[in-house]
C-alpha angles and dihedrals in degrees: 000000000000093000091053092052092047091050091049090049092049092049093047091052094045093050097042123112121245090257092050091049090052093052091045089055093052091046090051093050091048091049093052094046088053091050089049089052090054089049091052090051090050091043089235101155097183094050090045091054094045095052095041088051092052093049089046092053092050093049090048089051090051087051093048092053093057113118107208093184092059100025098049113171093000090058091047092050093047090050090054090050092048090050089049090052094049090047089053092047092050091048091050091050094049098041100032088226123142099213096079089050089053090052092048092047093050093053092045092050091048092049092047092051091047092052092048090054093045092050093048090050091051091050091051090049090050092053091051092056 
């Protein structure tokens, strides 16, 4: 059963559009921050570290895919937000406090919602053409 699910997941990722991949990355980061919050509440240090590490890796990948030549100020602003998120994740991992995770989650959720709206707007504009 697990192999079937893993194959389905792999196929869905490989066939996803760039926009869908972007949203999936945000959704993954949000999921892992929420799991880290639960781990902090349970005082589960290993689980906290694992989930913070996964969220951190996703945010760094988002940062690494920024194209500053094309993106200009938007790419610069996103980079600053990603650095803020990674700083908050690192702080939460070091201190074991939940507050930095709350800050990181809020920014991730805001960015995710903003990308959903931007993608929907682009799709509407394409249908008008």
